[in-house]
N, C-alpha and C positions, 0 to 999 in steps of 0.2 A: 822657355816653357816652365822650368822649375820656379823661377822668380814670379812668373805670372800665376802659377798655382798657389804659391805662398801668399801672394797678394789676395787671391780669391778666398783662401782659407781665413786669413786675418780679417778680411772684410765681413765674411760670414760670421765669424766669432763676435766681431764688434756689433753687428746687427742683432745677433742673438742676445748678447749681453744687454743691449739697449732695450730689447723687448722685455727682458726680465725686470730691468730697472723701472721701465714704464709701468709694468703690472704692479710692482711693489709701491710705486709712487702715486698710483691712482688714488684720488681722494674719495674715500667711501663715506657713507652716511655715519657709520658707527665704528668705533674700536671697542671691542669687548675684551678687556684686559684682566686676566686672572693671575694674581700673584699667589701661586699655590705652594704653600709651605708644608710639605709632608715630611719634614725632617723631625719626626716625632711618631707617636703611636697611632696617628691617623693616616699613615702613609698608604695603606692599602686602599683607602677610600679615594685617594688622589688619583690613582690610575683608573679606578672605576669611573670617577667623574669625568676624566679626560676622554675615556671611551664613550661616555654619554655625549660629550661635545662632538665627537667624531661621527656620531649617528646623524648629525645635521651638517656640521662643517661650516667653514667660512663661505660667504656668498658675495654677490656683487654689491650688497648693501652693508654687510658686516664683516670685519676682520675679527676672527677669534684668535687671540694671542695669549699664550700661557708661559709664565716663568715658573718652571717646575723644579722644586727642591725635593729630593726623596731620601729617606733614611737608608734605602738600599743602593743608592748611587751617590758617590762622593761628588760627582759633577752636577752642578745646577745648569739646566738648559732652557732655552727659549724655543717654543714650538709655534708654528703656524698651523692651526688646526684645519685639517682637510677631512672631508667626508670619506668614510670607508664602511665596509660591511663586517669588520672583525670586532666583535664586542668584547673580546678578551685581551687584545693586544693593542697597545698604542702604536700607531703607524705614522702619525703626522711627522713631517720632517723637522729635524732639529736645525733651526736656522742660525743659532748661535750657542756655543758652549762657553759657560762662564766659570768653569772650574769649581773651586770650593767657595763660591759666593755665600755670604752670610744672609740667610733669609730672615734673620731676626734684626736686621739693620734697616731702618726706614730709608736710608740713602739708596739701598738696593731697589726699593719700591720706586723711588724717584727716577733712578737710572732706567728702570724698565719702561716707565711712561715716556721718558725722553727718547729712548731707543725706538719705541713704537711710533712716536710722533715723527721721528726722522725718517723711518723706513716704511711705515704704513700709515700715512697721515689720514685723518678722518675729521669730519665736522663735529661729531659728538663722541664723548668718552664715557664709558661705563667701566669703572674700576672696581674690582672685586679683590678683597683680601681673604684668603681661604686658610683656615687653621683653627686652633683652639682660640677661644676668646673669653674674656672675663670682665667686660664692661670697663669702667674707668678705674676699677678697683686695684688695690694692691693685694698680692697673694703672699702668704708666709711660706718661705722655703728655707730649709735647714736652719731654723732659729733666727732668721732675719726677715725684714719686710722688704720685698723687692717688687717693682712694677712688673706685672705679668698680664698686660691688657690684651694683646693679640700677637699672632705670628711668633710662636715659640719655636726656636731653632735649638733642638737638643744637642746638636753637634757643637755649637759655639756657646750655648747657654744664654744667648741674647734673645730679646723680644722687642716688639714695638709698643711704646706707651701711647696713651691717648694724646698727650701733648705732641709727640712725634708724628702721630697720624695727621694732626692738624698742620704741622710744619710741612709734611710730605705733600699734602693737598695744596698748600699755599705755593710750594715750589712747582707742583704740577700745573697749576693754573697759569703760572708765568710761562711755562714751557709751551703749553698749547695755545696760549693767547686769549683765553677766556676761562670762566669758571668751569671746573670739572662738572660734567652734566650729572653724573651719578657716582657717589661713593657708596659702597656696600660691603658688608661683612658676611661671608659664608662661615660664620663662627657663632659661638654661644654668647648670649647676654649683652649684645651690642646695641639693643634698642633702648638706649639711654639718652636723655636730653643732655647730660654732661658731655658725652662723646660727640654728639651731633653739633653742639655749640662750638666745640673746638675748631671745627672746619667750616663754619657757616659763612665766613667771608670768602671762601674759595670754592664752594660746592653748591650746586643748585638743589639737588635732591639726595636724600639719605635713605638707605635701606638696611634694616637690621631686625633681629629677633630679640624680644624682651627675654625670652626663656632660653634654656639650653636647646641646641639643635641636635637631633640624632646624628650618629656618625656618618650616615650616608649623605647628609647635607642637602644641598639643593638638587632639584630634579632637572638637570641641565638639558636632557634630551627633550622633555616636554616643553620646557620654557623656550628653548631655542627654536623648536619646531613652530610653536605658536608665534614667536617673534618673526620668524622668516616669512610667515604668511601675512603679516601685517604690512600695511602701506609703509614705504620707506620714510615718509614724512610724518608718521604717527608721532604725536607729541610725547615727550619723555614721561610725563605723569601717567599717561595711559599705558605706556610700556610697563611701568612699575606696578600699576594696579593689576595688570594682567599677570605679571610675575608673582605678586603676592598671592593671588588666587591659585596659581598653579602650584606654588609651594604648599599651600594648605591642602589642595586636592591630592597631592602626592602622598600625604600622610593621613588622608581622610578616606581610606579605601582605595587609593591610587597605587602607583608603582612601588611605594614603600610600605604599603599596608596601613595599619591604624596606630597612630601615636599622637600624643598631645603636642601641638606645636603652636608657635606664634610667628607672625611676620608683620612688620610695619614699614610704611614709607612716609617720609616727612618732606614737606616743601620748606626748604631752609630760608626762602624769602619771607616766610611767615613766622620765623623764629623770634624776631625782635618783639612783636606784640605778645607772643607766648611768654617770653622772658619777662616782659613788663608786667603781665598778669601774675606770674609766679612771684615776682618781686613784691607786688601788692599783697599777695597771699602771705608771704613770709613776714612782711611788716605788720599785717593785722594780727597774725597768730602770735607774733612776738609780744604783742601788747595785751594779750588776754589776761584776765586776773587769775589769782592763784587757785580759785575754785574751778576755773575752766581748763586750766592747763592739764590736769590729769586726764580730762576727756580727749584733749589733743594727743597726748601720749598714747592713750588707749587706741585711738584711731590709727596712729602710726604703727603700733605694734600689731594691729589686726589687718591692716591693708594687705592686699595680695602681694606676695614677694616671689622673687625668682632666684633660686639657689642660695643667694646670700640674704640673710635676714634684713639687711639694710637696703636692698634694691626693691623698691615698692612702686606699685602702680599709682600714678598721679591722681587719676579720676576716682579710683577706688578709695583712696585716702580722703578725698573731698566727700564722697558719698558717705563714708563712715563718720566723718565729722558731723555731717548733717543729721545722721541717725542718732548721734550722741548729743544732739541739741546745740551744737556749735554752728553759728551762722555768721558770715562776714560778707560784705559786698564783693570781695574778690572771687568768691566761688563761681558766680556767673561769668565774670571776666575770664577766668581760667577755662571754663567749659567752652566759651565762644572761641577763644584763641586756640584751644586744643582742636576744635572741629576744623579750623582753617589750616592748622599746622599738620595734622595727621591726614594724609590723603588716602591711606590704605591701612586697614587693621584687620587681618584675617587670622583667626584662631579658632580652635575647637576645644577650648578648655572650660570656660565659664563666663559669667556675665561680669567678672571683676577685672578682666584684662582689656584695657582700652588703648594700648599701643605705645605708651611712653612710661619708662621707669625713671625714678629719681632717687637720690640718696636720702634715706631717712633713718639715721642711726639712733636707736633707742637704748643702746648699751654703752655705758661710759667708756669702757676699754676700747670698744670698736670706734667710737667717736674720737677718742684721744689718739688712736693709732693712725688715723687717716686725715684728720682735720687740717694739718699743716699743708699737706699737698692740695687738699681741696680748695684752700684759699687762693691758690694760684691758677685754678681752672677758669677759663673764660666765662663759663656759665655762672660761677659764683661772683666773678668780677662784674658781670652784667646784672645780677639779681640780688646780691647780698644774702643769698640763701643761708650761708653759714651763720649769719647773725641769729636767725630763727633757730638753727640747729643747736646753738649754745644753750637754749632753754629746754631742749627736748630730752636728752638722755637722763634717765634716773629720776624723773620728776613725778612719777605716779606713785 
């Protein structure tokens, strides 16, 4: 009798284990993967955003998975987000404890995607990097120039560079067997063509803000609620258009009140024609005469900027060139390519924000400090934009 009972218990355990494995291995339509780095002064917003995710929770269509690093907890954990009614406490189960993993290491992002693909496979992947962001730029820290592009881990002092983001997405595409459907940044200043270009070979759509994001970041509850109500087969572009509008609504009298914000979505399959038009623009502006160049510099100095003086809106730059009496055939080419490349541009700032920022340094020291790294970016390799920039600083 005892042996028979043991056999029954073992069989029951195996059946139960199999049912859990089957649930985890069910191939859903989407994996929504949030690499949430709160190992810094944004930490409190991390728990808030996870609680927002829990207002909706994972569904039969979408796995919501979070790798959570917190300044208040030395252990980095992976969560499977489940719906609850507690808006103050994170209750979703920790499905893996990673100890003191470095959230400023791009390899951790790759491992997160690999783990999700193995344990929670899906047809489409929406990857979010949550933290501080600074575009492609370098930030000065204690007397040195150091890349501080995104995902700052204050515990280790590390962060992920634009180039490493591109490498991470390339590795992710190999892991999941196709291009990453969406790469997005819940972070400041990432709506830049230089950042998007770095991952264009590995990602289908790109989502980011030209300007700074308020600390509360994305409105996860409203976005995920709208998403869950959509048909499972809704195309990716329409999901992103919806999200971009929800982000604006949250700060345009919505759940976050009223603040100036921007959000853009790019179709990276249309980046090559956009880069070709930018290359043409740079070539034509490089060859203007000495009486015209001061007008070009003036337009660059007055174009809409975002936090850094050298992060300027592409279309506003062209608009100001036109107003200053500068005309080239490339203007129309850039506008047409821009309209195809940018599939969403939602903002409540002004009529100068068109969805894409580009590097336009008009200060000699700024140019000199960053140009060496800029030469290595894929965007410059594809466009030769740095050749035009050599004529820009200090020419007015």
